[in-house]
N, C-alpha and C positions, 0 to 999 in steps of 0.2 A: 725576347719573348717571354710573356708570362708562364709561370709554371701552371701545369694543370693538376688540380687536387683529384686524387682518386679515393671517393669516399668508401669504398668497399674493401679494395686491395686483394692482391693476389692470394694471400693467405685464407681469405674469407672463401674466396671460390674453391680452393683447393680442399677445404673442407667440406664445402657443399656439393662438391662432384666426387669425393671419394666414396669408396663402397662398390661392392660387386655388381649391385643391380643394374641391369642395362634395359632402360625402356624402349618400349616399341616406338617405331616411327609414326608420325602423325597419319592417320588414314581416314578421311572423311567418308568412305564408303561403309565404314563399320556403323551397325545399328545400335541403339541403347543411349539413354539419357546421358550416360557418361561421356558420350562421344559428341554431343550438341555444340560444345565450344569449338571443337575441331571443324565441325560444319559451318561454324559462323566465320571462322577464320578463312575457310576454303572459299566462302562466298566473296570475302573481300579481297582475297587474291586473285580469284577468278574475274573480278571487276577489274582489278589493275592490269592484268595481262591480256583482258580479251581481245584487244585489236592489235596486239603484237606476236611477232613470231619469236617464240622462244627455245624451239627445238635446237639443241646443240650451242645455245648461247651461255655465255659464262656468267655463274652466279656465284656471290661470296657472302657468307654470314659472318659478321664481326661479333666476336664474344661468343663463339660457337659451343662452347663446352657443354656437354650433355643436351644438345638440341635435338628436339624430335623432329625439327621441320627440314633440315638438308635433305634427307631421303624423300620427304614429301615434294619437295621442288624438283628433284631429279625426276621421280615417278610421274607426277600431275602434269609437269610442264616440259618435261625433256631437257632441263637445263643441265649443263656440266658444272657439278657443285665443288665448291671449295669453302674452307672455314678457316678462320683465324682466331687464336685465344693465348693469353699469356699464362693459362694456368695448365701445369703439366697434367694433373688430374682431370681436368676439363677435356684437354686434348687426347688424352687416353680413352676417357669415356665416350667422345664424339666418334672415334674411330672404331669402338665397339659397336655403337648404335648404326653407323654405316655398315658394317660387316654383318650384323644381324638382320639389317633390311636387304642386304644383297646389292647395296650400291657403291659405286666407285666414286671416290672423292679424294680431294687433297687437303688434307688438315695441317695447318702450320701452326706450330708455337711461336709466338712472336708478340710483340707489343705493337698495336696499331697505331701508336704515336711514333713509333720508329721502325716501320715495316721494311722488308727487303725490297729494294727498288724496282726490281721485276714485276712486283703485284700493283705498282702504281698505274692509274688510269687504265687498267687491263679488263675490267669487268662490265658487263651489260646490265647487271642488276646487283645492288648491294643492300643487304638487309640486316636488321638488328632488333632484337628483341628482349627488353629489359636491360639495356646497356647504357644508353646516352646519359640516363638520369643519375647515374653513379660518379660523374664527372663534372668539376667545376673549373672554369666556364663551361656551360653547355655549347656555346658556339665553337669553342676549341674541339670538343668532341665530334661535332658535326663536321666541322672542316676536315678532321682527321678521316672521317668515314668517306666524305666526297673524293678525297685523294684517290680512292681506289676505283672510282668511276671513268669509264670513258666518256666522252661528249656525247650527249644525247642518251646517256644511261639512266635508269631509274633507281631511285633510293627510297626504301621503305623502312622508316624508323618508328618502333612501336616500344611505348614505355607505360608503366603502370600509373594509374590516374591517381595521384596523391592529393590532389585538391579538392576531392569529393568525398563522398560516404566512405569509400574504400580506404582513403588516407587516414580518415578520421578513425575508422575501426583499427587501422594498422599502428597508428600512433598510441592508442589505447592498449592494444593487445601485446605490442612489443615495440617500445620506443627504440631500441637499439637498431632494429631493422628499419624502422621509419627514417632513423637519421642518416643512414647510408645513401637515401633517395633525395634528389632534387625535385621538389614538387613542380610539375610542368603542366600549364594549361595547354589548351590547343593553340590558342594565339601565341603563346611564348615559344611553343616547340616550333612553330611554323617560321617565326622572326629568327630562331637560331639557324634555321636552314637558309632563310634569304640571306643571313650574315656570311653564310658559307659561299654565296654566290650561286645558289640553286633555285630553279623555278619551281613554285608550288603547284602541284596539280589539286591537292587536297589535304586539309588537316582536320581531322575529326575526332570525336569521342565514339567509342564502340565497345562491345556491342550495348544493347540497352541496359543490361546490368549484368552483375557477376561478381562473386566475392572470394572465388578460389585463389586469388592473388594474394589475400591477406596470409601473413606468415607469422606465426608466433615461436618459431624455431629455437631462438634465444631467450625466450621468456621463462622465468623460474616457474616451476611446477606448482602443484596445489590449486585450491577451489577457483581462485581467480582465473587462472588459465584454463581451467576445465570449463568454466562458465562461457568464456569467450570464444573457446574451440566449438562449444555447443551451439551458440549463436550463429557462429559464421557458417557451420555446417548446415543449419536450418535455412540461413539466407542462401547459401548456395543450392540447396534443393528448391527453394523458391524460383531462383534464377533459372535452373533446369528447366522447370515447368514454363517459364515465360519464353524460353528459346524453343521448347516444344510447339507452344502455341505459334510462334513466329514462323517456325518453319512450315506449320500447316496452313498459316493463313497471311498475315501482315506484320511488318516490323513495327515495335513500339519506338516512339522517339528516343533519341540517344542524347544524353544529357551529361554536362560535367558533374552533376551531383550523383547519379546512379551508374554512369558507365564506369567499367573497370580499368579501361585503357584508353590512351591517346595514341593517335597513329598519324603521321605525317608521310605523305607521297609526294616525293619532289624529282626533279630531273635536272641533270647538269646541261647548260646550254651549249650548242655546238659553237656559239660565237660569245666569247666572254665580254664582247663589248656591249652586250644586251644590258649589261650592270654597269 
């Protein structure tokens, strides 16, 4: 079996999740422009689970280190939540986030390419946010993700859109960060899920705009970095204004060029013979 390349690596994530700051859980009920992206995400997840019974069902987040979303899924949909991450710092941070939110959850330190057997085909929903794009080949990562799903379970995979304007800005702002990502289009992400034997519900770009995903953390300081941070900050303000208008009226088109994320919603068939 071919080796999977981890373009980021455990040490990168340990460095990212170190520190004492424990973020608040995602809460779409909060007001303010700073929370509009959370509201956009909430709309996406509400659409996915609209016709499903989620109370007491088992939910797993892959690469959960420092995630603000596990408490959200527990409170918003009634899931019993778990997470898996290979970063010790990420695991510690996620446990602290759950504790701060008053949510019970099982956070496991493990490699999802070599997980404990008792986790396989256990979960009704499997979610990842900014994880799949760090592994080559993508199909192997998605197959590993799918191994945690029960037949009939739903998988939500969200990756930053490095094939549009966000990717262009990321490449200029901090090439080192850009290079640990695999640029994935909507169709390419969907194909990776099909290769894992999953049935595609939808593969889409979303929301209509947003530049908060651009990261210049490892770029050298100085005027160049200051200019890009200024540009991205102002683009982010424009995006917040767009989201505000969308929440009050109608959604603008979501496109490969402007949308900051790609999401694939897929399901594991009850009968593998459909493939």
